[in-house]
C-alpha positions, 0 to 999 in steps of 0.5 A: 917294801912297796909304799902305796901311792898316797904315802909315796907322795907324802914322803917325797914332800917331806924329803923335799922339806916342803911344808905339808898344809896344816889341817883346819882347827876342827880336826882333833889332834890325838894319839889314838892307834892308827889301825884297828879291827873289829873282833868278836870274842868267841867262847873258848877262843885263844885271845892271845893268838888273836893279839899276835895276829894283830901285831903281825899285821900292824894293828894296834887297836881292837873294837872287841865284842864280848857278852859281859864286863868280866869277859873284858876283865879277863882279856884286857891284860893280854891285849895291853901286854901286846900294846893293843888298845881295847874298846868295848864294842856294844850294841845299844838300841838293837838288843844283843846278848840279853835279847830274849829276856827283854823281849819277854819282859818288856815287849812294849819297848820295841820299835814300831813301823809305819804299818803299826807292827812292832819288832816284838812280834814281827821281823825286819830282814833278820831275826836279830833285828830287835830295835828298841824305841829310843824315845822311851825313858826306860829304854834310855835308862836300860841302855845307859846302865848297860854302858855304865857296867862296861865303863866300870871295867878297869883298863878298858880304854873306851866304848864303841857303840854300834846299832845305835839307830833305827832299822834300815829303811833303805838297804844298800843296793847290793843287799837287795837280792839277798833279802828279796827286796827292791827299795827304790823309795821308802816303804812303810814295812821298813820305815820304823820309829812309829812307837806311840810314845814317839808319835806323842812327843812329835805331836806335842812339839809340832802339833800334828801326827806324821801318819796323817800325811800322804807320804810321811817319808817326805816330811823332813821334820819327822825324819829329823825328829827321829834322828834327834831321839837317837842323838839324845841317847848317844850324847847321854851315853857319851856323858856317862863314858866321859864321866869314867875318863874313857873314850867315846866312839861309834861305828855308824853308817858311812856319812851323817847324811847317808845315815840320816836317810837310811837309818835315821842316824845323824852321827855328826851331832854326837859327842864322839871322841873318835868315829869309825864310819862303816864305809864298806864299799862292797855293800855300795858301789864296789869301787875304792872311790866310795872311800874317798867320797865318804871320808871327804863328806865326813871331814866336813860333816862330823862333830868338830871335836871328833877324830875321823877314821875310816871303817873298811871291809877287808877286800882284795883292793883294801890298799886302794881303799885305805889310800883313798881314805887317807887322801880324804883326811882319815886319821886311821883305818878300822878293818872289818875284820882281820879274819878276812886276811887268811893267806900269807900273801894277804897278810904280807901286803897288809903289813907292808901297808901299815909299815909304810904308814908308820914310816911316814909317821916316823919321818914327820913325827905324826901322820901329816895333815893333808889339804882339806878335801873337796866334797864327794863327786856326785857325777857317776861318769867321772868315776871310771871304776864305777862305770867299768863295773856297770859295763861289766854287769851289762856284759854279764847280761849278754850272750857270751858269744857276742862281741864287746860292748859298743855303748852309745850315749847315756840318756838321762831319764830323770830323777826319783828321790835319791835315784837317777835313771839313764838309758843306754844302748849297746850298738853291737847287740841292739840291747838297751839297758836302764842304769840307775844310780842311787845318791843317798846323802850326796854320795854315789851310794849304789847302782843297778842295771836292768835290760829294757824290755822291748815294747 
């Protein structure tokens, strides 16, 4: 069995009898499963076969989405038979299985953008984005009652909330082509949270209407106010979940700072027992260093009582991403999803990795603590993996008959909000490129390359 780089290092340290540094007291000490997957319970699916696949891969926790509490009552005994922990994967502020009913009965509950358009009768990106206004008492009651109904399921181990946020005011750069957008700043059609009740509460607290400003997106009080509305609902739900003796979890955006900018979600302030940040590097930089940078930031910025995991989208470089996450202080991994593991060789590599982690756990009596990580590195030129992908993009934009790139010096053109622009020329072809790096929340969160049009 080939043991990945980070765990080879840890096992050598243990074998030498060297003490591994103690984790600061902010890190919760728990016995949660090491490896998780998100899974949708499909009608007519063979859930026992899904459990067998989890065990074959070394996955011992499932964040399971199902329409009703009775669906969980039906499948939980099977999961527990295989030693698999089950959390209910529940959408909260964005509607899910009861979308059409709420849309028909309560159109006044829906979120409103800076242009005054409500999601009751407009679309943001996709049709299933039907976010509610978290400031409304009746919305809070509705979401809390929903969570309570799932908490009443005997044997359910925890609740994992998702879509607990606003609409994406900024999408990851890799998704811009899919939706035909360029979001180099915050645009009003994607900027939500302007429901009349939200505006009323803000004016009551701060004495002015944020819409009266030239650029409401620059108002940090207004941004934080919307984050706080989401936080209040999250902590209301946490109190309910804890009253049933269950674990409170969430699947938020990659870091609290990124989430605050991109979806008005300040999850470091939530009363979570466990968190599965969605650190999907193929939505952002395509490079495993994204897993390290986000997890390092999360180590510092999460709620001190929350156990930190790293949520990763399955990809060919998944073992490198998991190594980076563990190196930065993650206590486990959640995979979106195991359905991406289709070929026997993929399954073999993944199982070898989970076995290697458990070998370390067995040798140490638990997952060893690591040195407190530093902050994320915001210099793109110190990320060779990112720069290699940038240059590969440049090469794809050239005539394939031309020789290899011979790049000159990168020249900084300046900063625009979260964007940094650079100019560089390929001396072999004379082509000049504009390279933009996006840094939402003190993390390199995306990049783009365009050819400069000659003047």
